[in-house]
Backbone as JSON, one array per atom type, in Angstrom:
{
  "sequence": "MANFAQMMQKAGKFKQEMEKMQQRVNAMDIPGAAGNGLVTCVVSGKHELKKLKVDPSLIKADEADVMEDMIIAAINDARNKAEKVMADETSKLMADMGLPANMGLPF",
  "N": [[34.89, 22.38, 11.64], [33.2, 23.05, 13.73], [31.23, 24.64, 12.56], [29.87, 22.76, 11.0], [28.83, 21.07, 12.97], [27.13, 22.86, 14.27], [25.38, 23.35, 12.19], [24.21, 20.84, 11.87], [22.97, 20.58, 14.34], [21.13, 22.67, 14.16], [19.61, 21.72, 12.03], [18.43, 19.46, 13.2], [16.88, 20.68, 15.19], [15.2, 22.17, 13.55], [13.79, 20.11, 12.29], [12.36, 19.02, 14.48], [10.8, 21.24, 15.22], [9.36, 21.6, 12.88], [7.82, 19.26, 12.81], [6.21, 19.68, 15.09], [4.82, 21.97, 14.25], [3.44, 20.94, 12.02], [1.74, 19.11, 13.3], [0.2, 20.91, 14.78], [-1.07, 22.39, 12.7], [-2.41, 20.29, 11.37], [-4.34, 19.7, 13.26], [-6.06, 21.8, 13.1], [-9.24, 23.35, 12.32], [-10.53, 24.31, 9.32], [-12.4, 26.65, 7.61], [-14.54, 26.69, 4.68], [-16.27, 28.16, 1.9], [-18.97, 28.72, -0.44], [-20.98, 30.29, -2.99], [-21.86, 32.66, -1.7], [-22.03, 31.79, 0.96], [-24.01, 29.86, 0.88], [-23.28, 27.26, 0.68], [-21.3, 25.67, 2.98], [-18.31, 24.47, 4.55], [-16.05, 22.5, 6.54], [-12.7, 21.69, 6.8], [-10.03, 19.61, 7.93], [-6.64, 20.36, 8.89], [-5.33, 18.43, 7.54], [-6.68, 18.18, 5.27], [-9.04, 16.75, 5.38], [-12.48, 16.3, 4.99], [-14.68, 17.55, 7.34], [-17.08, 18.67, 8.0], [-20.14, 19.59, 6.43], [-22.41, 21.83, 5.08], [-25.43, 22.58, 3.53], [-27.44, 25.05, 2.26], [-30.94, 24.9, 2.49], [-32.34, 26.1, 0.38], [-30.97, 25.5, -1.91], [-31.5, 22.92, -2.53], [-32.85, 21.42, -4.92], [-34.3, 19.29, -7.15], [-34.12, 19.6, -9.95], [-31.94, 21.24, -10.19], [-29.6, 20.08, -9.35], [-26.99, 19.97, -10.29], [-25.99, 22.57, -9.9], [-25.9, 22.75, -7.11], [-24.06, 20.67, -6.62], [-21.76, 21.73, -7.87], [-21.32, 23.95, -6.22], [-20.76, 22.7, -3.8], [-18.37, 21.39, -4.39], [-16.82, 23.69, -4.92], [-16.82, 24.95, -2.38], [-15.46, 23.05, -0.81], [-12.99, 23.0, -2.13], [-12.24, 25.65, -1.64], [-11.83, 25.62, 1.15], [-9.78, 23.71, 1.26], [-7.74, 24.99, -0.18], [-7.28, 27.11, 1.58], [-6.3, 25.67, 3.75], [-3.89, 24.71, 2.69], [-2.58, 27.15, 2.35], [-2.33, 27.98, 5.01], [-0.53, 26.04, 5.95], [1.7, 26.64, 4.33], [2.22, 29.29, 5.12], [2.78, 28.92, 7.85], [5.03, 27.29, 7.68], [6.84, 29.02, 6.37], [7.04, 30.99, 8.35], [8.19, 29.52, 10.45], [10.65, 28.88, 9.29], [11.74, 31.44, 8.95], [11.9, 32.23, 11.63], [13.9, 30.55, 12.44], [16.02, 31.5, 11.07], [16.41, 30.66, 8.47], [16.49, 30.42, 4.83], [13.56, 31.57, 3.1], [12.2, 29.89, 1.13], [13.75, 27.65, 0.66], [13.81, 25.39, -1.18], [11.53, 23.92, -0.59], [8.33, 22.38, -1.23], [6.11, 24.04, -0.74]],
  "CA": [[34.03, 21.37, 12.2], [32.19, 23.66, 14.59], [30.11, 25.07, 11.71], [29.11, 21.56, 10.61], [28.09, 20.63, 14.16], [26.05, 23.83, 14.46], [24.42, 23.14, 11.11], [23.48, 19.61, 12.18], [22.12, 20.88, 15.49], [20.05, 23.5, 13.64], [18.75, 20.84, 11.23], [17.65, 18.65, 14.13], [15.88, 21.57, 15.8], [14.22, 22.48, 12.5], [12.94, 18.92, 12.11], [11.46, 18.95, 15.63], [9.85, 22.35, 15.14], [8.5, 21.34, 11.72], [6.86, 18.24, 13.23], [5.26, 20.34, 15.99], [3.99, 22.85, 13.44], [2.54, 20.1, 11.22], [0.71, 18.6, 14.21], [-0.68, 22.05, 15.07], [-1.88, 22.68, 11.51], [-3.29, 19.15, 11.13], [-5.43, 19.73, 14.23], [-6.91, 22.96, 12.84], [-10.45, 23.28, 11.52], [-10.42, 25.42, 8.38], [-13.68, 26.77, 6.92], [-14.62, 27.03, 3.28], [-17.63, 28.56, 1.55], [-19.26, 29.04, -1.84], [-22.33, 30.81, -3.19], [-22.16, 33.61, -0.62], [-22.33, 31.08, 2.19], [-25.07, 28.87, 0.72], [-22.62, 25.98, 0.98], [-20.13, 25.85, 3.83], [-17.71, 23.22, 4.99], [-14.87, 22.6, 7.39], [-11.73, 20.62, 6.58], [-8.91, 19.62, 8.87], [-5.37, 20.74, 8.28], [-4.91, 17.31, 6.69], [-7.59, 18.24, 4.13], [-10.15, 15.81, 5.54], [-13.75, 16.98, 5.15], [-15.23, 17.25, 8.65], [-18.44, 19.18, 8.11], [-20.69, 20.14, 5.2], [-23.75, 22.36, 5.27], [-26.02, 23.09, 2.3], [-28.67, 25.79, 2.52], [-32.09, 24.2, 1.9], [-32.8, 26.73, -0.86], [-30.24, 24.91, -3.03], [-31.9, 21.53, -2.73], [-33.9, 21.33, -5.95], [-33.95, 18.16, -8.0], [-33.76, 20.01, -11.31], [-30.73, 22.06, -10.15], [-28.61, 19.33, -8.59], [-25.64, 20.3, -10.77], [-25.58, 23.82, -9.26], [-25.52, 22.4, -5.74], [-22.82, 19.89, -6.67], [-20.67, 22.65, -8.18], [-21.04, 24.77, -5.04], [-20.12, 21.84, -2.8], [-16.98, 21.25, -4.83], [-16.16, 24.99, -4.74], [-16.61, 25.18, -0.95], [-14.41, 22.14, -0.34], [-11.73, 23.49, -2.68], [-11.91, 26.87, -0.92], [-11.26, 25.22, 2.44], [-8.52, 23.01, 1.02], [-6.75, 26.01, -0.53], [-6.94, 27.82, 2.81], [-5.46, 24.76, 4.55], [-2.56, 24.72, 2.08], [-1.97, 28.44, 2.64], [-1.95, 27.97, 6.43], [0.7, 25.24, 6.05], [2.8, 27.39, 3.71], [2.53, 30.44, 5.98], [3.41, 28.43, 9.09], [6.37, 26.82, 7.31], [7.67, 30.21, 6.14], [7.28, 31.62, 9.65], [9.14, 28.68, 11.17], [11.97, 29.03, 8.67], [12.24, 32.78, 9.28], [12.25, 32.22, 13.06], [15.15, 29.8, 12.61], [17.05, 32.15, 10.27], [16.63, 29.92, 7.22], [15.87, 31.07, 3.65], [12.12, 31.37, 3.08], [11.68, 28.79, 0.31], [14.77, 26.61, 0.72], [13.54, 24.19, -1.97], [10.35, 23.18, -0.13], [7.27, 22.44, -2.22], [4.95, 24.8, -0.26]],
  "C": [[32.92, 21.96, 13.06], [30.98, 24.1, 13.77], [29.25, 23.88, 11.31], [28.26, 21.07, 11.78], [26.92, 21.57, 14.43], [24.96, 23.62, 13.41], [23.58, 21.89, 11.39], [22.52, 19.82, 13.36], [20.9, 21.7, 15.03], [19.08, 22.66, 12.81], [17.88, 19.97, 12.12], [16.56, 19.47, 14.8], [14.79, 21.91, 14.79], [13.25, 21.32, 12.32], [11.92, 18.82, 13.24], [10.39, 20.03, 15.55], [8.87, 22.15, 13.98], [7.44, 20.3, 12.08], [5.8, 18.83, 14.16], [4.28, 21.21, 15.2], [3.0, 22.05, 12.62], [1.42, 19.53, 12.09], [-0.3, 19.69, 14.55], [-1.62, 22.32, 13.9], [-2.86, 21.53, 11.23], [-4.49, 19.14, 12.06], [-6.4, 20.89, 13.99], [-8.17, 22.58, 12.08], [-10.47, 24.52, 10.64], [-11.71, 25.49, 7.56], [-13.53, 27.08, 5.43], [-16.07, 27.38, 2.96], [-17.73, 28.81, 0.05], [-20.69, 29.57, -1.91], [-22.75, 31.75, -2.09], [-22.63, 32.92, 0.65], [-23.48, 30.08, 2.09], [-24.55, 27.46, 0.96], [-21.39, 26.3, 1.82], [-19.59, 24.48, 4.23], [-16.55, 23.54, 5.91], [-13.98, 21.41, 7.03], [-10.67, 20.73, 7.66], [-7.67, 20.11, 8.14], [-4.79, 19.65, 7.4], [-5.82, 17.17, 5.48], [-8.73, 17.23, 4.2], [-11.44, 16.61, 5.76], [-14.37, 16.56, 6.47], [-16.69, 17.66, 8.78], [-18.87, 19.77, 6.77], [-22.1, 20.6, 5.48], [-24.22, 22.97, 3.96], [-27.32, 23.79, 2.67], [-29.82, 25.09, 1.81], [-32.58, 24.81, 0.58], [-32.1, 26.17, -2.09], [-30.72, 23.52, -3.39], [-33.14, 21.48, -3.63], [-33.46, 20.26, -6.93], [-33.48, 18.59, -9.38], [-32.51, 20.89, -11.37], [-29.63, 21.39, -9.34], [-27.19, 19.7, -9.01], [-25.12, 21.59, -10.15], [-25.1, 23.53, -7.84], [-24.21, 21.62, -5.72], [-21.62, 20.78, -6.94], [-20.3, 23.5, -6.97], [-20.38, 23.95, -3.94], [-18.64, 21.67, -3.14], [-16.21, 22.55, -4.59], [-15.87, 25.26, -3.26], [-15.48, 24.31, -0.41], [-13.05, 22.6, -0.87], [-11.28, 24.78, -2.0], [-11.25, 26.54, 0.41], [-9.9, 24.56, 2.26], [-7.41, 24.01, 0.66], [-6.33, 26.81, 0.69], [-6.03, 26.96, 3.69], [-4.03, 24.74, 4.01], [-1.84, 26.03, 2.37], [-1.52, 28.51, 4.1], [-0.63, 27.2, 6.59], [1.89, 26.0, 5.48], [3.21, 28.57, 4.58], [3.25, 30.0, 7.25], [4.83, 27.93, 8.82], [7.32, 27.99, 7.1], [8.02, 30.89, 7.46], [8.32, 30.84, 10.44], [10.54, 28.86, 10.61], [12.57, 30.39, 9.0], [12.69, 32.84, 10.73], [13.58, 31.51, 13.3], [16.29, 30.39, 11.77], [17.39, 31.42, 8.99], [15.99, 30.66, 6.06], [14.4, 30.64, 3.53], [11.66, 30.14, 2.3], [12.63, 27.62, 0.18], [14.41, 25.29, 0.02], [12.33, 23.39, -1.51], [9.19, 23.37, -1.1], [6.06, 23.29, -1.81], [4.85, 26.13, -0.95]]
}
């Protein structure tokens, strides 16, 4: 019974620490870029677009598709970085608590 109680206590602590970590990551501003910095953006840890900057040299009516592609690439770059931050933070938390690294989590 002592092992079960310890396991439940550890699970409760893990849940609390996971919630704190998620709040920390959600509050982060994560940059993304494309076209050697011609398009930059910032997303939150919740993947919300917060800022977008397009270099004026890209703003040409006949090349709108290039600019659109770079905007999409910059946002995806930032989003991928946000996902990696969450995965890294989750792995670190699990290691700190002595849990297996991937324990069936989707990260």
